[in-house]
VEXDO-418233 format. One line per 4 residues: their letters; for each residue x, y, z of C-alpha. Coordinates in steps of 0.2 Angstrom, whole numbers. Each point is the difference from the previous one (the first is absolute). Layout:
A	X,Y,Z  ...
//
This chain:
MTLM	0,0,0  7,17,-5  -2,14,13  -3,19,-4
LASV	13,12,7  -6,18,1  13,13,2  -6,15,11
SDPS	8,15,8  -9,2,16  -12,-8,13  -15,8,-10
EAEV	5,-8,-16  4,-16,9  -18,0,7  -8,2,-18
ALVE	11,-14,-6  -5,-12,14  -18,3,-1  0,-3,-18
GADI	9,-16,2  18,1,-3  10,-15,8  16,10,3
IDLK	2,19,5  16,6,-7  7,17,5  10,11,-12
DPAR	0,19,-3  -3,4,-18  6,18,2  17,-6,4
GTFG	3,-10,-16  -3,-17,-7  6,-9,17  -3,14,11
AVDL	-2,-4,19  -12,7,12  6,7,17  2,-14,13
SVVE	-13,9,10  -13,-3,-14  4,-18,0  -3,-2,19
DTLK	-16,10,-2  -6,-11,-14  4,-15,9  -11,6,15
SVAG	-14,4,-12  1,-17,-9  1,-8,17  4,-17,-7
RRRV	-15,-1,-12  12,-2,-15  19,-3,-3  10,16,-2
SAVC	15,3,-11  11,15,-3  14,6,-11  17,5,7
GDVP	1,14,-13  14,4,-12  14,-7,10  18,0,-8
MKPH	6,-17,-4  13,0,14  -2,-14,13  1,10,16
RLVE	-13,12,-8  -12,-14,-4  2,-8,17  -4,16,9
AATA	-16,3,-11  -6,-17,2  3,-1,19  -8,16,3
LAAT	-16,-5,-10  -1,-17,7  0,7,18  -17,8,-3
GVDF	-7,-17,-1  -6,-1,-19  -3,-17,-7  12,2,-15
VKLG	14,12,-3  3,4,-19  17,4,-6  4,7,-18
LLPN	15,-9,-7  9,7,-15  13,-7,-11  17,3,9
DRMT	17,-8,2  -3,-2,18  -17,-9,-1  7,-16,8
DCIA	7,11,15  -17,9,2  -10,-16,0  12,-9,12
ALRD	0,15,12  -19,-1,2  1,-19,6  -1,5,18
IAAR	-15,11,-2  -8,-12,-11  0,-13,14  -12,11,10
AKLV	-10,10,-13  -8,-5,-16  10,8,-14  -6,2,-18
AVFF	12,4,-13  -7,12,-14  8,-1,-17  -4,13,-14
ADIG	-5,-6,-17  6,15,-9  17,0,8  3,-19,0
VDLD	-6,-16,8  13,-14,3  -7,-17,5  18,-5,5
WLPL	-3,10,17  -15,-10,5  10,-15,8  10,12,10
LAES	-15,9,6  -7,-16,6  17,-5,8  0,17,9
GFAG	-17,-3,8  -11,12,-11  -18,-4,0  -4,6,-18
AMVD	4,9,-15  -10,11,-12  2,9,-16  -6,19,-2
TAAK	4,14,-11  12,14,4  -7,13,-12  -18,4,3
NDKR	-5,5,-18  -12,-7,-13  9,-17,-1  -7,-13,11
LIDQ	9,-16,7  -6,-10,-14  7,12,-13  18,-2,9
MDIS	0,-18,1  -11,-12,-10  -11,-13,7  13,-15,-2
ELDK	13,10,9  -12,4,14  -5,-18,1  18,-5,1
FVQA	3,12,15  -15,-6,9  4,-19,-2  18,4,4
SKHN	-4,9,16  -12,-15,6  13,-13,-4  12,9,12
GLIA	-14,1,13  -3,19,-2  -17,9,0  -2,7,-18
GLAG	-8,17,-3  -3,10,-16  -3,19,0  3,15,-12
ALEA	-14,12,-6  -11,-15,-1  -18,3,-7  -16,-10,0
PDVP	3,-8,-16  17,-7,6  -8,-9,15  -7,-15,-9
RLLS	16,-2,-11  11,0,15  -11,-11,11  3,-14,-13
LDPD	19,0,6  -6,-3,18  10,13,10  -2,1,19
FLGF	-5,18,-2  -4,14,-12  4,18,5  -9,15,-5
RGAL	0,19,3  -5,11,-15  -14,-11,-4  -7,3,17
CAGK	1,19,0  -11,14,-6  2,3,-19  12,-16,0
SRAA	14,12,6  11,-7,13  3,17,8  -19,2,3
RVVP	-10,-8,14  -6,-18,1  -18,-1,-4  -13,-14,5
GNVR	-6,-4,-18  16,-3,-7  6,-11,14  -16,-10,-2
LIRE	2,-3,-19  17,-7,3  -5,-10,15  -14,-8,-10
LIPR	12,-5,-14  10,-11,12  -9,-15,7  1,-2,19
ADAS	-3,-13,13  -17,-11,-1  -13,13,-2  -13,-12,8
QTSS	9,0,16  4,19,1  -12,11,10  9,16,5
EDHK	-5,16,-7  17,3,-8  -1,-17,-10  -17,3,-9
VDWR	-3,-12,-15  -2,8,-17  -12,-12,-9  3,9,-16
FLAA	18,-4,1  -2,-18,4  -13,-3,-13  12,8,-13
RGYS	14,-12,6  -11,-15,-3  -8,-1,19  -19,0,1
SDAE	-12,-2,14  -11,-10,-11  9,-16,-5  -13,-5,-12
AKAA	-1,17,-10  7,-2,-17  7,17,-5  1,6,-17
TDRV	18,2,-8  11,12,-9  16,-3,-11  17,8,3
FVHD	12,-3,-12  18,3,-7  3,-3,-18  15,0,-12
LVLP	12,1,14  17,-4,-8  15,-4,12  17,-8,-2
VSIG	-1,-17,8  13,-14,4  -11,-15,-6  2,-16,-9
AYDF	4,-19,2  16,1,-11  16,3,8  4,14,-12
ERNE	-16,9,5  8,3,18  13,11,-8  -11,14,-6
TQKV	-17,8,3  -15,-1,-13  -14,11,-3  -16,-6,8
RFNV	-17,7,-2  -12,-1,14  -19,2,-1  -9,-2,17
DVEI	-18,2,3  -6,-1,18  -19,-2,6  -3,8,16
RRAT	-15,1,11  -8,17,-2  0,12,14  -17,3,8
RQAE	0,19,-5  7,11,-13  19,1,1  6,16,9
DMRD	18,-4,5  13,-14,2  -11,-8,13  -13,-5,-15
VFSY	12,-6,-13  11,-14,-5  16,9,-8  7,-6,-17
DLIV	17,3,9  -2,-16,10  0,-10,-16  15,9,-7
DAIR	9,-2,17  -4,-19,2  8,-2,-18  15,10,5
LILS	2,-9,17  0,-17,-9  12,5,-13  12,6,13
RGHV	3,-16,8  9,-7,-15  -1,-11,-15  -16,-9,-4
ALVE	0,-16,-11  -18,0,-7  -12,13,-5  -13,-11,8
TLAE	9,1,17  1,19,-2  -19,1,-4  -4,-11,15
EIAN	10,10,12  -8,16,-5  -17,-7,3  5,-6,17
ALFV	7,17,5  -16,9,-6  -11,-12,10  8,6,16
HPRV	-11,14,-1  -17,-5,7  -10,10,-12  6,-9,-16
VGVE	-12,-14,-5  8,-4,-18  15,4,-11  4,-2,-18
IKVE	18,1,-5  9,-1,-16  19,-1,-1  9,1,-17
KLDV	18,-2,-4  3,12,-14  19,-4,-5  -3,-19,-5
LDGS	-7,2,-18  -8,13,-11  -15,1,11  -3,-5,18
VGVE	-2,-17,10  -6,-2,17  -14,-5,12  -17,6,4
LRRD	-9,-5,15  -16,3,11  -1,-3,19  -15,3,12
RATP	1,0,19  -5,-17,6  -6,6,16  -8,17,2
TTSL	7,11,14  -16,9,3  -3,-4,18  6,8,16
QRRL	5,-17,6  17,3,-9  11,7,13  13,13,-1
TPLP	16,-3,9  3,9,17  11,14,2  19,-5,1
ELGA	10,2,16  13,13,-8  9,-1,17  3,-18,0
VKKS	8,-4,-17  11,-15,1  17,2,-7  7,-13,-13
V	12,-11,5
//
C-alpha cells in the first residue's frame, strides 16, 4: 500500500492535510527554497498539534555536503521527536564519508536520504545507506519549475529506484512537482509513499497555502486501508472513487464499459527467438484497446478516468526488463499488467514486428477478466509499518 505524504509549512496546514487524510505530515518551508527547513520551534509546535495522529517527517534544509554539518542538522532535528528525518544528498566526492558519519544518528532516528532527479540519482549508494542504518530513500526534484519528476526520470528508471531501494530494505518514496495525473502511473511502481506540495496548494503554487479540496483530490487517487473497516471522520469513503477503480457496493450490478486505447505506438524492442536478434533492437508496433467499467458519473477529474498513460507505462516497464523471446509472451505480459487495475474488464492487444519483412508479423489477442472485481469483499492491503522495515541480509 502506497502512503500519501503531504508537505506543509506549519501546524495549521498540517491540520488541513491531516483532516483530509494524508498519511504522513512532512514539514518544509517553500519560502526557503526547494529543500528549505522550517524552524525547530515550528517542528515542535506541529508535533504537539498532530499529537500522534499521524507520523511526522521534516527536512533538514539545504545542508552543505560536509559530514559534521549533516550530523549536526540531523541530530538537532531528530531531537524534536519527528518520526522521519529527511536529508538531501548531492553528488559529492565525500558521499561515502557523509553517509558513514550519519551511522550513529541512524541508530536512534529514522533517516531518509533524498536524491534529486535533475541533479543525479546513483543506485550504487543504496547498499551503503542500508548498511549505515538509514530507514529509507526517496527521489525528489531540486528545481521546482514546469518539469515534474516523471519528466526528469522515465517510468522504467523510477521503477529501478523503487525496486533497488526495497531490495536493500529501504522505504522507497517518490516526489517532485507531482500532479494528479501522475498518481495512477506511479502507483503501478508500488512505492511506499508519494510526496506532494504544489498539487495541494491554492492555484497549484507551492508557495501558496494548502487547501482542503486539493488535498482531498490527491488523497482519493491513492487507495488506503480497507474502507469497510474505517469509521473515523478523516477517513471517509469516496464511493465515486471506489466505483471508478472497480469496486462497487452492488456486486450484481453490471456496469457499462468504455474503451481506452493506444494505437500505432512504435518502440525499439529487444525481441526474438534467434540468437542474432539479441544483438540489436527491432521496431515493434503496439495497438492496445482496454475495456473499462464506466464511472457512475460524467468524468470531472483524474478520479473518474483510466489514463492511457497506464497502457504506455505498462509496455515501457515490461520492455525495460530485458530481452523478450516471443511476441506472444510480450502480448500476454502486457495483458497481465493491465489486469492489475481493477477497473479493467477486457483487453485487445496487437503486437507487430516491423523489420522482419516488407510488411509486419506478430500476434493479436483478446483477454477478458475471469473473475469480476466488483465487490467490496476484495480487501485492500493494510498500511505498511514504515518504521519497521527489515534490512536485507
